[in-house]
C-alpha positions as CSV (number, residue, x, y, z in Angstrom):
1,X,-20.4,-0.4,-37.5
2,X,-19.1,2.7,-38.7
3,X,-15.3,3.6,-39.4
4,X,-13.2,5.5,-36.6
5,X,-12.4,8.4,-39.2
6,X,-16.3,9.0,-41.0
7,X,-17.2,8.7,-37.4
8,X,-15.5,11.6,-36.2
9,X,-15.4,13.1,-40.0
10,X,-19.4,13.6,-38.4
11,X,-18.7,14.8,-35.6
12,X,-16.9,17.7,-36.1
13,X,-19.5,18.5,-39.3
14,X,-22.8,18.3,-35.7
15,X,-20.4,20.5,-34.1
16,X,-19.9,22.8,-36.7
17,X,-23.2,22.9,-37.7
18,X,-24.9,23.1,-34.2
19,X,-22.4,26.1,-34.0
20,X,-23.6,27.7,-36.6
21,X,-27.4,27.5,-35.2
22,X,-26.2,29.2,-32.0
23,X,-24.5,32.3,-33.6
24,X,-27.7,31.9,-35.8
25,X,-29.6,31.6,-32.1
26,X,-28.0,34.6,-30.9
27,X,-28.1,37.6,-33.3
28,X,-31.4,37.0,-33.4
29,X,-32.0,37.1,-29.4
30,X,-29.3,40.9,-29.6
31,X,-31.3,41.7,-32.2
32,X,-34.8,41.2,-30.2
33,X,-33.4,42.6,-27.0
34,X,-32.0,46.0,-29.1
35,X,-35.4,46.1,-31.0
36,X,-37.7,49.2,-29.8
37,X,-41.3,47.7,-28.8
38,X,-39.9,44.3,-29.1
39,X,-37.2,44.4,-27.3
40,X,-39.9,44.6,-23.5
41,X,-41.3,41.1,-25.1
42,X,-38.2,39.4,-25.5
43,X,-37.4,40.1,-21.6
44,X,-40.9,39.6,-20.6
45,X,-41.0,36.6,-22.2
46,X,-37.5,35.1,-20.4
47,X,-39.8,35.6,-17.3
48,X,-43.0,34.0,-17.8
49,X,-43.3,31.3,-15.2
50,X,-44.1,28.4,-16.8
51,X,-44.3,25.7,-14.4
52,X,-44.8,24.7,-10.5
53,X,-42.6,25.9,-7.3
54,X,-40.1,22.5,-7.7
55,X,-37.9,24.5,-4.6
56,X,-38.4,27.4,-2.6
57,X,-34.2,28.2,-3.3
58,X,-35.6,28.8,-6.9
59,X,-39.2,30.3,-6.9
60,X,-41.4,29.5,-9.7
61,X,-40.1,27.6,-12.9
62,X,-39.8,30.6,-15.6
63,X,-38.7,29.5,-19.2
64,X,-34.9,31.3,-18.1
65,X,-35.0,28.4,-15.3
66,X,-36.1,25.6,-17.7
67,X,-33.2,26.1,-20.2
68,X,-31.0,27.1,-17.8
69,X,-31.7,24.5,-14.6
70,X,-33.2,21.9,-17.4
71,X,-32.4,21.6,-20.7
72,X,-28.9,22.7,-19.9
73,X,-28.9,18.9,-17.9
74,X,-29.0,17.7,-21.5
75,X,-26.2,19.4,-22.3
76,X,-23.9,18.4,-19.2
77,X,-25.7,15.3,-19.7
78,X,-23.1,15.2,-23.7
79,X,-20.5,16.7,-22.2
80,X,-19.8,13.9,-18.9
81,X,-20.4,11.3,-22.3
82,X,-17.9,12.6,-24.3
83,X,-15.1,12.7,-21.0
84,X,-16.2,9.4,-20.3
85,X,-16.1,7.8,-23.8
86,X,-12.3,9.7,-24.6
87,X,-11.2,8.6,-20.4
88,X,-11.9,5.6,-21.2
89,X,-11.6,4.5,-25.5
90,X,-10.8,8.0,-27.0
91,X,-8.1,11.0,-26.6
92,X,-7.6,10.7,-23.3
93,X,-6.9,7.2,-22.9
94,X,-3.3,6.9,-22.3
95,X,-1.1,10.0,-20.8
96,X,1.2,10.1,-24.1
97,X,-2.5,11.2,-25.6
98,X,-4.1,13.7,-22.9
99,X,-0.5,14.8,-22.6
100,X,-0.2,18.5,-24.7
101,X,-4.3,18.7,-24.9
102,X,-3.9,19.0,-20.6
103,X,-0.7,21.6,-20.4
104,X,-2.7,23.6,-22.9
105,X,-5.8,23.6,-20.8
106,X,-5.1,24.2,-18.0
107,X,-2.8,26.8,-18.9
108,X,-5.6,28.1,-20.5
109,X,-7.6,28.3,-17.5
110,X,-5.3,29.7,-15.1
111,X,-3.8,32.5,-17.6
112,X,-7.5,34.2,-18.4
113,X,-8.6,34.1,-14.3
114,X,-5.4,35.7,-13.3
115,X,-5.5,38.3,-15.8
116,X,-9.6,38.8,-14.9
117,X,-8.7,38.9,-11.5
118,X,-5.5,41.4,-12.5
119,X,-8.2,43.4,-14.0
120,X,-10.2,42.9,-11.8
121,X,-8.5,43.4,-8.8
122,X,-10.3,47.1,-8.0
123,X,-13.0,46.3,-7.9
124,X,-15.0,45.3,-4.8
125,X,-17.4,42.4,-5.8
126,X,-16.0,41.3,-8.9
127,X,-13.2,38.6,-7.9
128,X,-16.5,35.9,-7.9
129,X,-16.4,36.1,-11.5
130,X,-12.9,34.2,-11.7
131,X,-14.0,31.4,-14.2
132,X,-15.6,33.9,-16.5
133,X,-12.9,32.8,-19.0
134,X,-12.0,29.4,-18.3
135,X,-13.7,27.2,-20.7
136,X,-13.6,27.3,-24.5
137,X,-17.3,27.0,-26.6
138,X,-16.6,23.6,-28.9
139,X,-19.4,24.3,-31.0
140,X,-18.5,28.1,-31.7
141,X,-14.8,27.2,-32.4
142,X,-15.4,24.6,-34.9
143,X,-18.2,26.0,-36.8
144,X,-15.2,28.9,-36.8
145,X,-13.0,26.3,-38.5
146,X,-15.7,24.5,-40.9
147,X,-16.3,28.0,-42.8
148,X,-12.4,27.9,-43.9
149,X,-12.9,24.0,-45.1
150,X,-9.8,22.3,-45.9
151,X,-7.2,25.0,-44.7
152,X,-7.8,23.8,-41.2
153,X,-6.1,20.4,-40.8
154,X,-8.0,17.5,-39.2
155,X,-4.8,17.0,-36.5
156,X,-5.4,21.1,-35.1
157,X,-9.5,20.6,-35.3
158,X,-9.0,17.1,-33.3
159,X,-6.8,19.4,-30.6
160,X,-8.7,21.9,-30.4
161,X,-11.9,19.2,-29.2
162,X,-10.0,17.0,-27.1
163,X,-8.8,20.7,-25.7
164,X,-12.2,21.8,-24.9
165,X,-13.6,18.5,-23.5
166,X,-10.4,19.6,-21.1
167,X,-11.8,22.6,-20.4
168,X,-14.7,21.5,-19.3
169,X,-13.7,18.7,-16.9
170,X,-12.4,22.5,-15.1
171,X,-15.7,23.8,-15.8
172,X,-17.5,21.2,-14.1
173,X,-15.1,21.1,-11.2
174,X,-15.9,24.8,-11.2
175,X,-19.2,24.6,-11.0
176,X,-19.4,22.1,-8.7
177,X,-17.2,23.3,-5.7
178,X,-17.6,26.9,-6.3
179,X,-21.1,27.7,-7.7
180,X,-22.9,25.7,-4.5
181,X,-25.4,27.5,-1.3
182,X,-26.2,25.7,0.9
183,X,-26.8,22.3,1.1
184,X,-30.0,20.4,2.0
185,X,-29.0,18.0,3.3
186,X,-32.0,16.2,3.5
187,X,-31.7,16.3,-1.1
188,X,-28.3,16.1,-0.8
189,X,-28.8,12.3,0.8
190,X,-31.9,11.8,-2.3
191,X,-29.3,12.9,-4.7
192,X,-26.7,10.2,-3.1
193,X,-29.5,7.7,-2.9
194,X,-30.5,7.8,-6.5
195,X,-26.6,8.7,-8.0
196,X,-25.3,4.6,-6.0
197,X,-28.7,3.1,-7.6
198,X,-26.6,3.9,-11.3
199,X,-23.5,2.7,-10.4
200,X,-25.4,-0.7,-9.1
201,X,-26.9,-0.9,-12.2
202,X,-23.8,-0.5,-13.9
203,X,-21.6,-2.7,-12.0
204,X,-24.2,-5.1,-12.5
205,X,-23.6,-5.2,-15.7
206,X,-27.4,-3.5,-16.8
207,X,-27.1,-2.9,-20.9
208,X,-30.2,-1.4,-20.9
209,X,-30.5,2.6,-21.4
210,X,-33.5,2.9,-20.2
211,X,-33.2,2.1,-16.4
212,X,-30.0,5.2,-16.0
213,X,-32.2,7.6,-17.7
214,X,-35.4,6.7,-15.6
215,X,-33.3,7.3,-13.1
216,X,-31.8,10.6,-14.0
217,X,-34.8,12.2,-13.7
218,X,-35.3,11.9,-9.9
219,X,-31.5,12.5,-9.4
220,X,-31.9,16.2,-11.7
221,X,-34.5,16.8,-9.3
222,X,-32.6,15.8,-5.7
223,X,-29.3,17.6,-7.6
224,X,-31.9,20.6,-7.8
225,X,-33.0,20.6,-4.7
226,X,-30.1,20.3,-2.7
227,X,-28.1,23.9,-3.4
228,X,-25.9,22.3,-5.7
229,X,-25.9,23.1,-9.7
230,X,-28.6,21.2,-11.2
231,X,-26.9,20.6,-14.4
232,X,-24.2,18.8,-12.9
233,X,-26.4,15.6,-12.4
234,X,-25.6,15.5,-15.6
235,X,-22.8,14.4,-15.5
236,X,-22.6,12.3,-12.5
237,X,-25.6,10.3,-14.2
238,X,-23.2,10.0,-18.0
239,X,-19.9,8.6,-15.6
240,X,-22.5,5.3,-14.3
241,X,-23.5,5.2,-18.0
242,X,-21.7,1.6,-19.3
243,X,-19.3,1.6,-21.9
244,X,-17.5,-1.0,-23.8
245,X,-14.0,-0.3,-24.5
246,X,-13.4,-1.5,-28.6
247,X,-9.7,-1.6,-29.5
248,X,-9.3,-0.4,-33.0
249,X,-12.4,1.2,-33.2
250,X,-13.0,3.4,-30.9
251,X,-15.3,5.7,-32.4
252,X,-17.9,2.5,-32.7
253,X,-21.7,2.9,-31.9
254,X,-21.6,-0.3,-30.0
255,X,-21.9,0.0,-26.5
256,X,-25.1,2.1,-23.9
257,X,-22.7,5.3,-24.3
258,X,-22.5,5.2,-27.3
259,X,-25.6,5.0,-28.2
260,X,-26.6,7.9,-26.2
261,X,-24.2,10.0,-26.8
262,X,-25.4,9.2,-30.7
263,X,-28.8,9.6,-29.6
264,X,-28.3,13.4,-27.4
265,X,-25.9,15.2,-30.0
266,X,-28.3,16.8,-32.5
267,X,-30.9,17.6,-29.7
268,X,-27.9,19.3,-27.5
269,X,-26.6,20.9,-30.9
270,X,-29.0,21.8,-33.1
271,X,-31.9,22.4,-29.6
272,X,-30.4,22.5,-26.1
273,X,-27.8,24.9,-26.9
274,X,-28.8,27.1,-30.0
275,X,-32.2,28.7,-27.4
276,X,-29.8,29.2,-24.3
277,X,-27.7,31.0,-26.6
278,X,-31.2,32.8,-27.2
279,X,-32.2,32.7,-23.7
280,X,-28.7,34.2,-22.8
281,X,-27.3,36.3,-25.2
282,X,-29.5,38.9,-25.3
283,X,-28.1,42.4,-23.8
284,X,-30.1,45.5,-24.1
285,X,-27.2,47.6,-25.6
286,X,-28.9,50.6,-27.8
287,X,-27.4,54.3,-26.4
288,X,-25.2,52.3,-23.5
289,X,-21.7,54.2,-24.4
290,X,-18.9,51.5,-26.3
291,X,-16.7,53.1,-23.3
292,X,-18.9,50.6,-21.2
293,X,-16.3,48.2,-22.6
294,X,-13.9,49.5,-20.2
295,X,-15.3,49.3,-17.3
296,X,-13.8,47.3,-14.9
297,X,-16.0,43.9,-15.2
298,X,-16.8,43.8,-19.3
299,X,-12.7,44.8,-20.1
300,X,-11.7,42.3,-17.5
301,X,-14.2,39.1,-19.2
302,X,-13.2,40.4,-22.5
303,X,-9.6,40.1,-22.0
304,X,-9.3,36.7,-19.5
305,X,-10.8,35.4,-23.2
306,X,-9.0,37.1,-25.7
307,X,-6.0,37.3,-24.3
308,X,-5.5,35.1,-21.6
309,X,-6.8,32.4,-23.7
310,X,-3.9,32.5,-26.2
311,X,-1.2,33.2,-23.9
312,X,-2.6,30.4,-21.5
313,X,-2.6,28.1,-25.0
314,X,-0.1,29.0,-26.9
315,X,2.8,29.4,-24.1
316,X,2.3,26.5,-23.0
317,X,2.5,24.9,-26.3
318,X,5.5,25.8,-27.2
319,X,6.8,25.1,-23.6
320,X,5.8,21.6,-24.1
321,X,7.4,21.8,-27.0
322,X,10.5,23.4,-26.7
323,X,11.1,20.8,-23.4
324,X,10.6,17.8,-25.0
325,X,7.1,17.2,-23.8
326,X,5.1,16.6,-26.2
327,X,5.1,17.4,-30.4
328,X,2.8,19.8,-32.2
329,X,-0.8,18.8,-33.3
330,X,0.3,16.6,-36.8
331,X,3.2,19.1,-37.2
332,X,1.2,22.4,-36.9
333,X,3.5,24.9,-37.6
334,X,3.2,27.7,-35.2
335,X,1.2,30.1,-37.1
336,X,-1.8,27.7,-37.2
337,X,-1.3,27.4,-33.4
338,X,-1.8,30.6,-32.6
339,X,-4.9,30.1,-34.8
340,X,-6.1,27.7,-33.0
341,X,-5.4,29.6,-29.5
342,X,-7.1,32.5,-30.8
343,X,-10.4,30.3,-31.2
344,X,-9.7,28.5,-27.4
345,X,-10.6,32.2,-26.3
346,X,-14.6,32.0,-27.9
347,X,-15.8,30.9,-23.9
348,X,-19.3,31.8,-25.4
349,X,-21.6,29.2,-23.4
350,X,-19.5,28.5,-20.1
351,X,-18.8,31.4,-19.5
352,X,-22.0,32.7,-19.8
353,X,-23.9,30.6,-17.8
354,X,-20.8,30.3,-15.4
355,X,-21.3,34.0,-15.3
356,X,-25.2,34.0,-14.6
357,X,-24.6,31.8,-11.7
358,X,-21.7,34.4,-10.0
359,X,-23.9,36.9,-10.3
360,X,-26.8,35.4,-10.1
361,X,-28.2,38.1,-8.3
362,X,-27.0,40.9,-10.0
363,X,-28.6,41.7,-13.6
364,X,-26.6,44.4,-14.4
365,X,-23.3,42.6,-14.1
366,X,-24.6,39.9,-15.8
367,X,-25.3,42.4,-19.1
368,X,-21.6,43.4,-18.1
369,X,-20.3,39.7,-18.6
370,X,-22.4,39.4,-21.6
371,X,-20.9,42.1,-23.1
372,X,-17.3,41.3,-21.9
373,X,-18.1,37.5,-23.4
374,X,-19.7,38.9,-26.8
375,X,-16.3,41.3,-27.1
376,X,-13.8,38.2,-26.2
377,X,-15.4,35.5,-28.2
378,X,-15.8,37.9,-31.2
379,X,-12.7,39.6,-31.1
380,X,-10.9,35.5,-30.6
381,X,-12.8,34.6,-33.8
382,X,-12.0,37.2,-35.6
383,X,-8.2,36.6,-35.0
384,X,-8.2,32.8,-35.0
385,X,-10.2,32.7,-38.6
386,X,-7.6,35.9,-39.8
387,X,-4.6,33.8,-39.0
388,X,-5.6,30.1,-39.9
389,X,-6.9,32.0,-43.4
390,X,-3.4,33.4,-43.7
391,X,-1.1,30.4,-41.9
392,X,0.6,28.6,-44.8
393,X,-1.3,24.6,-45.3
394,X,1.3,21.7,-46.1
395,X,1.0,20.5,-49.6
396,X,0.1,23.9,-51.0
C-alpha cells in the first residue's frame, strides 16, 4: 500500500518531469517551423494521410487529427479520472476542501474570458475565441515550480494542482457545450448505448478494467462521428470507472480507477501531451513583425492569460480570505500566492486545443492564437517563477 504523502510526491514529480518534456517538444516544434528547408516538411508531415476516412465530417485521418482527436482522448481520460478521484476521495471530496480552489478557478476562468472579449470586441468573428485563456496547463505550471525546488511549499503545489483540476472541469464543459457541430443523432444514439453499458458494468460491481477499456473504444468512435468533440469520450468513460473510497489513505492504489490512472499517467505525461505540443505549437514567426503581438486576436489571448488569470485567481483568494470564507493555503504569504496566480496563466495545452476548435477553418487565426498563447504563457511563467523565487519562505 502506497503512503499518501509519497504518492502525492510521486505525482507532482511526474507532472514536473512531463512539463519539462512538453517544453522541449514545443520548443522543437517552434524550431522546426522556422528552419528554412525544414519548415515545409514539418507542416507537410502534420497533414499526411495516415488512416482511412472514419467520418465524412472529418475526412481522411492525418497525424494532426490522430493526435488531437484520438491521442488527446487519453489525456481527457486521465483528466476525468483525476476529477472523479478528487471528488470522491481526494482534495475536492468536501465543500470545505473544494471551496477556495473552486472560487479561485471560477474567477480565474471568468476574468480572462471577459478581458479577451473586451480586447477583441471591435473585431468581427473573434468572440468565439473567448474560452482560449480559460484553463491552466498543470504540466507546464508544475514543471516551472519544480525548477524552484524547495522554495515552493508543498501546500502551494497542491493548491495549484487542485485549481487546475477545477479549471479542467470548466474546459471540458466548454468543449462539450460550446464546440459541438451539427449532431449525427444515429451516432449519438450509439454513444449513449455504449455509455449505458459502461454505467451498467459499474452498477453491477465489475472491478476488472478490461471490459471498461474495450467499450471505451466504440464510445470514442461514436462520439467522434456524432459531432461532439471526440475527446469528451475520454471524460465520459472515466466517470464510469469504479473507485473505492479509502478513508485515511485516499491515494492508495487499490481500485480500478487508481490502477488505471497510475498506468496511463506516464504515457500521457511523456507521450501524448508532448506529442500534442510538438504537433500544435509549431508556428512560423520568421519575418513576422513584433507588431503582430498587438493584433486583436493574439493580444486578447495573451492579456487574458497573463493579466486575467492573475486578477481573477489572486482577487478571488483575497476576497475569500478577507470575507472569512477560507484561509490562505498552508499560510502562504501574498507574494507566493501572487506567484501561483501568475503560473495559473500558463494555459498552453488547453488554450491551444480550444483555439484549434474555435477557429478550425481559419489557419491564420489559429497561428495568431498560438502566438498569443505562447506570449501569455511565457510571460506568466517568467513572472510566476520570479515572484516565487523572491518571496520569503517560512523557516528560512
